N, C-alpha and C positions, 0 to 999 in steps of 0.2 A: 590310844594312839596319841603320840606327841604332835605338837604343831609342825615340827620339822618333818616328821614322817608323813603328815597329811599334805604338806606342800609338795613333797616329792611324789606322792601317790595321786594327787589331784589330777594331773594331766591324763593319767591312766583311767580315771573314773569318769572323765568328761566324754560326752559323745564326740565322735570324730568330726562332726560338722563344726564344732566350736573350736577345735584345735587346728590351726593352720600354720604352714611354714612361712618363715619370713620371706617377703618378696624382695628380691634384689633389683637394683636399678638396671635399666637397660640402656646401652649406648652403642653407637656404631663402632665398627672395628675395621681397620685398614687391612684388607686381605692381600694376598700375593698378586692377584690380578690387578687390583687397584694400584698397588705399589709399582707394578710394571707399567701401567698406564702413565703414572706420574713420571717415572724414569724415562719412558719413551718420549714424552712431550718435552722434557728438559733436554734430552739428548738431541732431539730434532732442532731445538732452538740453538744449541751450541754448534751443531753442524752447519745450520743455516748462516750463522754469523761467522763461521770459520774459526771458532774458539776451541782451544784444547783444554781439557780438565777432567775431573772425576766428579761423579754424581752418586749420592747415596740416599736411600729412602729407608726410614726406620718406622717401627710401630710406635704407639703412644708411650711406651716405656723406654724407648731409645734403642731397642734391639734391631739390628740390621735385617732388612727384608730383601732389598735389591740394591745392586751397585753396578756402575759402569765406569771403567777407566778408558777414556777415549785414546786412540792412537796418538802417541807423542806426549802424553801426560806422564809425568814421573810418578814413582811409587809413593812419594810423600803426599801427592794430591789425593790419593785414595784414602790415606789415613786421616788427612785433614777434613775431607768431605764427610766421612763417616762420623768424625768427632763433632762437626758442625751440626749434622742431623741429630745426633744423640743429645747434644746440648739444647737445641731448639725443642726437641720433644720433652725432655725432662723438665725444662724450665717453662715450657709452654709460651715461649716468646721468641721473636727473631734474635739471632745471635748478634746482630748489629747493635742491639741495646747494650750488650756487654762490652763490645768494642768501644762504644761511646763512653761507658763508665770508666773503662781503663784509661782512655785518653782524656777524661775529664776529672771528676771529683773522686773516683774510686780506683786509683791505680793498684791497690792491694788485691783487687779481683784477679789480677794476672797470676796470683799464686794458686788459684784453683786448678783442678785437673781437667777442666772443661775447655773446649775450643771457643774462644770468645772473639771471633772475627766475623765480619759480615759474610753472609752467604748461607746461613741456616734459617729456615722458615718452618713454623708449625703448619701442619695440614689439618684443616678443620672440616668436619662434616656434622651437620645437624647441631651446630653450636658447640661441639665437643672436639678437643684435640685428639686426633686419631693416629697421628704420626708426625713425621717431619721429613724435610728434604734438606740436604746439605750439598753445597757445590764448592769445589776448589778449582778455579780456572786461573786465568792470567791476571785479573784485577778484581777488586771487590765489586766494582760495578758490573762486570761480566758475571760474577758469581750470583749476584742478585737477580739479574735479568734471566739467567738460566733457571734459577730456583723459582722465580715467579711464573715462568712458562710451565714448569712442572706442576706447581700448585694450582694453576688455572685449569689443568686437565682433570682435577678431582671434582666431580659433580657433587654439589652440596644439596 
């Protein structure tokens, strides 16, 4: 038997107790119920303040889980909110960092396909980014206040 054949057959000859499957890391996941909780808290803050806009919540990869477009908000707000959430999730940082880069030393960042405006925040649980929230309301300050209210509803 050649060395190559022995290496292929070795796992078959070893007792089952010595062969184990690779252990994958475990991490928290943002499920639909948690996404709805984040969305509800953000929506409640917007209504309390009398602000109109759209709110989107994504999973860690930037896929949309939940969205609300409040009465009076235009269709563009929904697209922008989803883009902010996707960008915050994929880069794992607030979208305001990109807006600062565009307005500062990195104007070329505007050529990317991501939404680089304040109002997108990563959602963190157990030290892991599990998703993001994006808000498109009347001003960047309103976006951030609404997004922070949603993020605060996620129990760490």
